C-alpha positions, 0 to 999 in steps of 0.5 A: 500500500502506497503511503499518502504524502502529507503536504505542508506549507503556506497558502493564499486565498483570493476572495471576491466580496460582492458588496460593502457590508459589516460581517461578524468575525467571531470574537473579533466582532463586527468588521466593515468590509468594502466590496472588492478582493481580499487575499488571506494568508495561512499555513498548515504544517499538518495537512495543507491539502486538507486545510485548503479543501476545508476552506473550499467547503460550503459548510464547516464549523467556524474556527478561524477568522477567515471562516466567517468571511468565507461563510458570507453569501456575498463572498466567493473564493476566486483562486487559491495559491500555495507552496508545499515546500514544508516550511511555514512562510505565512508571516513573511508572505503576509509582509510581502502582500501588505506592501500592495494591499490594505491591511484588515487590522488583527485579522488572522494573526492572533498567533503571531506578531503580524498586523494582519493576514488579510489584505484588501484590493479594489480589483482582482488584478492587483490582488493576484499580482501582489499574491504571486509577487509575494511568492516570487520574492520568497523564491517559493514555487506557486501551485494552484487548486489544479495541483491538489490531488 
């Protein structure tokens, strides 16, 4: 029997929010979100593939800040980018993406010293470009959903 490979690494989720609205984000409370595109940066050192697939599921237990944003009927995942090099680059990647995006203060970074792991962009093109540029600056090979088994 073949042993299943457990992917480990860092990912970005590109989220399209269709309308301006206030969304309850767990214990953080209500956050006002602008219509546009958001890049969320995360990592998984236990099962990267499982984590990404969990984010893609329409129903799940609310655990991470991003779960509340993704659960909103006006939000839709447009793309997922990841690196499965086995190393957690979450904070470094967030720092790179922050250079071009608007931080959502305290979002997704309760376990580190970063100011945010969620970044706003008014349109999809700069959101995608900043995300891919962040991976490139860190010399990480970018994969997409098509690369997940």
